[in-house]
C-alpha positions in Angstrom: -3.7 -40.0 -2.4 -2.2 -36.6 -3.3 -4.4 -33.5 -2.8 -5.8 -31.9 -6.0 -4.3 -28.6 -7.2 -7.5 -26.7 -6.4 -7.2 -27.5 -2.7 -3.6 -26.3 -2.6 -4.6 -23.0 -4.2 -7.3 -22.5 -1.6 -4.8 -23.1 1.1 -2.4 -20.6 -0.4 -5.3 -18.1 -0.6 -6.0 -18.6 3.1 -2.3 -18.1 4.0 -2.3 -14.8 2.0 -5.3 -13.6 3.9 -3.5 -14.3 7.1 -0.5 -12.3 6.0 -2.7 -9.4 5.0 -4.2 -9.3 8.4 -0.9 -9.0 10.3 -0.1 -5.9 12.3 3.2 -5.3 10.5 1.5 -5.4 7.1 -1.1 -2.8 8.2 1.7 -0.6 9.6 3.5 -0.8 6.3 0.4 0.2 4.4 -0.1 3.1 6.8 3.5 4.3 6.4 3.2 4.2 2.6 -0.1 6.1 2.7 1.5 8.8 4.9 4.5 9.1 2.6 2.2 9.5 -0.4 0.2 12.2 1.3 3.4 14.0 2.3 4.7 13.8 -1.2 1.4 15.1 -2.6 1.5 18.1 -0.1 5.1 18.9 -1.1 4.2 18.8 -4.8 1.2 21.1 -4.2 3.4 23.6 -2.3 6.0 23.5 -5.1 3.3 24.2 -7.7 1.9 27.1 -5.6 5.4 28.5 -5.3 5.9 28.4 -9.0 2.5 30.0 -9.7 3.2 32.8 -7.2 6.5 33.4 -8.9 4.9 33.5 -12.3 2.3 36.0 -11.2 
């Protein structure tokens, strides 16, 4: 007998949880967060520079 589609989707969900828990995935997320924070800081500095020039 073939497994029902519901059991397959549950297995896929468990596999996705396993991928999310890997060290490399967490490192990727941390690198992305760091790049976002750095970009936000650069944008804030650029804005401050423009405001100082304006005043």
